[in-house]
C-alpha positions as CSV (number, residue, x, y, z in Angstrom):
1,M,1.1,-19.0,25.7
2,I,4.2,-21.2,25.5
3,S,6.8,-22.0,28.1
4,K,10.3,-23.4,27.5
5,S,13.4,-24.5,29.4
6,L,16.6,-22.6,29.3
7,Q,17.7,-25.2,26.8
8,G,14.9,-24.1,24.5
9,I,12.7,-27.1,24.9
10,I,8.9,-26.5,25.0
11,T,7.4,-27.4,28.3
12,T,3.8,-26.1,28.1
13,W,1.6,-25.3,25.1
14,N,-1.9,-24.0,25.4
15,K,-4.9,-23.8,23.0
16,S,-4.0,-20.3,21.8
17,A,-0.6,-21.6,20.7
18,E,-2.3,-24.4,18.9
19,R,-4.5,-21.9,17.0
20,V,-1.6,-19.7,16.0
21,F,0.9,-22.4,15.1
22,G,-1.2,-25.4,14.2
23,Y,0.5,-27.9,16.5
24,T,-1.3,-29.7,19.3
25,A,0.2,-29.8,22.8
26,D,1.1,-33.5,22.2
27,E,3.0,-32.6,19.1
28,A,4.8,-29.6,20.6
29,V,5.7,-30.3,24.2
30,G,9.2,-31.8,24.5
31,R,10.4,-30.5,21.1
32,P,12.8,-27.7,20.6
33,I,11.3,-24.2,20.2
34,T,13.4,-23.9,17.0
35,M,10.8,-26.0,15.2
36,L,8.9,-22.7,14.9
37,I,11.8,-20.6,13.8
38,P,12.7,-20.1,10.1
39,G,16.2,-21.1,9.2
40,D,17.3,-17.5,8.5
41,R,16.2,-16.4,12.0
42,L,17.7,-19.2,14.2
43,D,20.2,-16.7,15.6
44,E,17.3,-15.0,17.4
45,E,16.8,-17.8,19.9
46,P,20.3,-17.7,21.5
47,A,20.0,-13.9,21.9
48,I,16.6,-14.2,23.5
49,L,17.8,-17.0,25.9
50,A,20.8,-14.8,26.9
51,R,18.5,-12.0,27.9
52,I,16.2,-14.3,29.8
53,N,19.2,-15.8,31.7
54,A,20.2,-12.2,32.6
55,G,16.7,-11.7,34.1
56,E,15.5,-9.4,31.4
57,R,12.0,-9.3,29.9
58,V,11.6,-9.1,26.1
59,D,8.7,-6.9,25.1
60,H,6.9,-6.8,21.8
61,F,9.6,-8.4,19.7
62,E,8.3,-8.5,16.2
63,T,9.5,-11.4,14.1
64,I,8.5,-14.2,11.8
65,R,7.6,-17.8,12.8
66,C,6.6,-20.9,10.9
67,R,3.3,-22.8,11.3
68,K,2.9,-26.5,11.1
69,D,1.6,-26.2,7.5
70,G,4.8,-24.4,6.5
71,A,3.2,-20.9,6.3
72,F,5.1,-18.0,7.7
73,I,3.3,-15.6,10.0
74,D,4.2,-12.3,11.5
75,I,4.1,-12.4,15.3
76,S,4.8,-10.2,18.3
77,L,6.6,-11.9,21.2
78,T,6.6,-11.0,24.9
79,I,9.0,-13.2,26.8
80,S,9.5,-13.3,30.6
81,P,11.8,-15.3,32.9
82,I,10.3,-18.1,34.9
83,R,11.7,-18.4,38.4
84,N,11.5,-21.3,41.0
85,S,10.7,-20.8,44.6
86,E,14.3,-19.8,45.3
87,G,14.2,-17.1,42.7
88,K,16.4,-19.0,40.3
89,I,15.6,-18.6,36.6
90,I,14.5,-22.0,35.2
91,G,12.9,-21.1,31.9
92,A,10.8,-18.6,30.0
93,S,7.1,-17.9,29.3
94,K,6.3,-16.6,25.9
95,I,3.2,-14.9,24.6
96,A,2.9,-14.9,20.8
97,R,0.4,-12.7,19.0
98,D,-0.3,-13.1,15.4
99,I,0.1,-9.6,13.8
100,S,-0.1,-10.7,10.1
101,D,-3.3,-8.8,9.4
102,R,-1.8,-5.7,11.0
103,K,1.4,-6.0,9.0
104,R,-0.6,-6.4,5.8
105,A,-2.7,-3.4,6.6
106,A,0.4,-1.3,7.3
107,E,2.0,-2.5,4.0
108,H,-1.2,-1.6,2.1
109,Q,-1.3,1.8,3.7
110,D,2.4,2.4,2.8
111,L,1.6,1.4,-0.8
112,L,-1.3,3.8,-1.0
113,L,0.7,6.7,0.5
114,R,3.6,6.1,-2.0
115,E,1.0,6.0,-4.8
116,M,-0.6,9.2,-3.6
117,H,2.8,10.9,-3.4
118,H,3.6,9.8,-6.9
119,R,0.2,11.0,-8.3
120,V,0.5,14.4,-6.5
121,K,3.9,14.9,-8.0
122,N,2.5,14.1,-11.4
123,L,-0.3,16.5,-11.0
124,F,2.1,19.3,-10.1
125,A,4.2,18.5,-13.2
126,I,1.1,18.6,-15.4
127,T,-0.1,21.8,-13.8
128,G,3.3,23.4,-14.6
129,S,3.0,22.3,-18.2
130,I,-0.5,23.8,-18.4
131,I,0.7,27.1,-17.0
132,A,3.5,27.2,-19.6
133,L,1.0,26.3,-22.3
134,A,-1.6,28.9,-21.3
135,A,1.1,31.6,-21.0
136,R,2.0,31.1,-24.7
137,T,-1.3,32.4,-26.0
138,A,-2.6,34.7,-23.2
139,Q,-2.4,38.4,-23.9
140,T,-3.4,39.7,-20.5
141,P,-3.4,38.4,-16.9
142,T,-7.2,38.0,-17.0
143,E,-7.0,35.9,-20.2
144,L,-4.3,33.8,-18.6
145,A,-6.5,33.2,-15.5
146,I,-9.5,32.2,-17.6
147,S,-7.4,29.9,-19.8
148,M,-5.8,28.3,-16.7
149,K,-9.2,27.7,-15.1
150,D,-10.6,26.1,-18.3
151,R,-7.6,23.8,-18.7
152,L,-7.6,22.8,-15.0
153,V,-11.4,22.1,-15.2
154,A,-10.7,19.9,-18.2
155,L,-8.0,18.0,-16.4
156,S,-10.3,17.5,-13.4
157,K,-13.0,16.1,-15.7
158,A,-10.4,13.8,-17.3
159,H,-9.6,12.4,-13.8
160,E,-13.2,11.9,-13.0
161,M,-13.5,9.7,-16.1
162,T,-10.9,7.4,-14.7
163,L,-13.0,6.6,-11.6
164,P,-15.9,4.3,-11.4
165,S,-19.4,5.8,-11.1
166,F,-20.6,5.8,-7.5
167,T,-24.2,6.7,-8.3
168,A,-26.5,5.6,-11.1
169,A,-27.1,9.3,-12.0
170,K,-23.4,9.7,-13.1
171,R,-22.5,9.0,-16.7
172,S,-20.4,6.0,-17.3
173,W,-16.8,7.0,-18.2
174,S,-16.7,4.2,-20.8
175,S,-19.4,5.8,-22.9
176,Q,-17.7,9.1,-23.4
177,R,-16.9,10.2,-27.0
178,P,-13.6,12.0,-27.8
179,S,-15.6,15.2,-28.3
180,S,-16.4,15.2,-24.6
181,L,-12.7,15.9,-23.9
182,S,-12.3,18.5,-26.7
183,S,-15.1,21.0,-25.9
184,P,-14.4,24.7,-26.6
185,A,-14.2,25.2,-22.8
186,C,-11.3,22.8,-22.6
187,F,-9.0,24.3,-25.3
188,H,-8.0,27.7,-26.5
189,P,-10.2,28.5,-29.5
190,S,-7.3,29.7,-31.7
191,K,-5.7,26.2,-31.5
192,I,-8.7,23.9,-32.0
193,R,-8.4,21.7,-35.1
194,K,-11.2,20.0,-36.9
195,A,-11.6,16.4,-35.7
196,G,-14.4,13.9,-36.0
197,D,-15.7,11.6,-33.4
198,G,-15.4,8.5,-35.4
199,D,-16.1,5.3,-33.6
200,Y,-16.3,5.1,-29.8
201,M,-12.9,4.6,-28.2
202,A,-12.3,1.3,-26.5
203,R,-10.9,2.7,-23.3
204,T,-9.9,1.4,-19.9
205,R,-9.7,3.5,-16.8
206,R,-5.9,3.6,-17.0
207,S,-5.9,4.8,-20.7
208,A,-8.7,7.3,-20.3
209,L,-6.5,9.9,-18.7
210,T,-3.6,9.3,-21.0
211,G,-5.9,9.7,-24.0
212,S,-7.4,12.9,-22.7
213,R,-3.9,14.4,-22.2
214,A,-2.9,13.3,-25.7
215,L,-6.0,15.0,-27.2
216,H,-5.3,18.1,-25.2
217,C,-1.7,18.3,-26.5
218,W,-2.7,17.4,-30.1
219,F,-5.3,20.2,-30.2
220,T,-2.8,22.7,-28.8
221,N,0.1,21.9,-31.1
222,L,2.3,20.5,-28.3
223,P,4.0,17.1,-28.1
224,P,2.3,14.8,-25.6
225,M,3.1,15.5,-21.9
226,R,4.8,12.7,-20.0
C-alpha cells in the first residue's frame, strides 16, 4: 500500500510496496510517485489525481509500472481518496497488485487458442483435399466411405508421430521408417508405386507430418498439399 499527497508526493510506503517495486520506505517517501511510472504513461497520473480530487475511487486500473531495477511490471491499482477530519480530500491511498504472472498466463492462453484455431482450419483444409482425392477413384458410395476412413486414419497416425511418447509402451516417432506411412491401408491400391525404405529418415516432430503428407501425395499422383 502507498499513500500520496494531491501533488503526487509519496507519504507512506509499506513492506508490500517494497516487495513489488524494490524501493525501501526511506528511498521512496518524499519522492514523486512518477518515479514508478514509465515515460510513455506519465499522462495517467494527472487523470488519476483529477478523479481523486473529484472524490472518485479508481478500481482495478491495469497498467504498467517500473521497479527500482528498471524492470517493467503489470499491476492492478485500486486508488481511494484520503480525507481529513473535516472531510476534505488531502491525498490518496493506493493498493498495487502485481499481475505479471496473470498477464503472462493470459497471453500464453491466447497464443494456444490462436494456434489451435490455425491447426483446426488446416485440418479442415486437408480433409477437404482428402475427400476430393478419394472421390477421384471411388466407384460407389461404400468405396468412397472406406477410402475416406483409411485416409483419415493415416492422417491421424501421421499426427500421432509428431507428438512425444507419453508411455514407454508407445513406439518412438523418430524410429519410424517411410514404409510405416505408406501401408496399403493408407493409400488406394491402384495408385501405389514401388518405393524402397532406404536409410532411416532424419526427422523432427515438425517435419514428420509434412513428410507424411508428401508421401501420401506422391503415392497418389497429386502435387503436395499445402
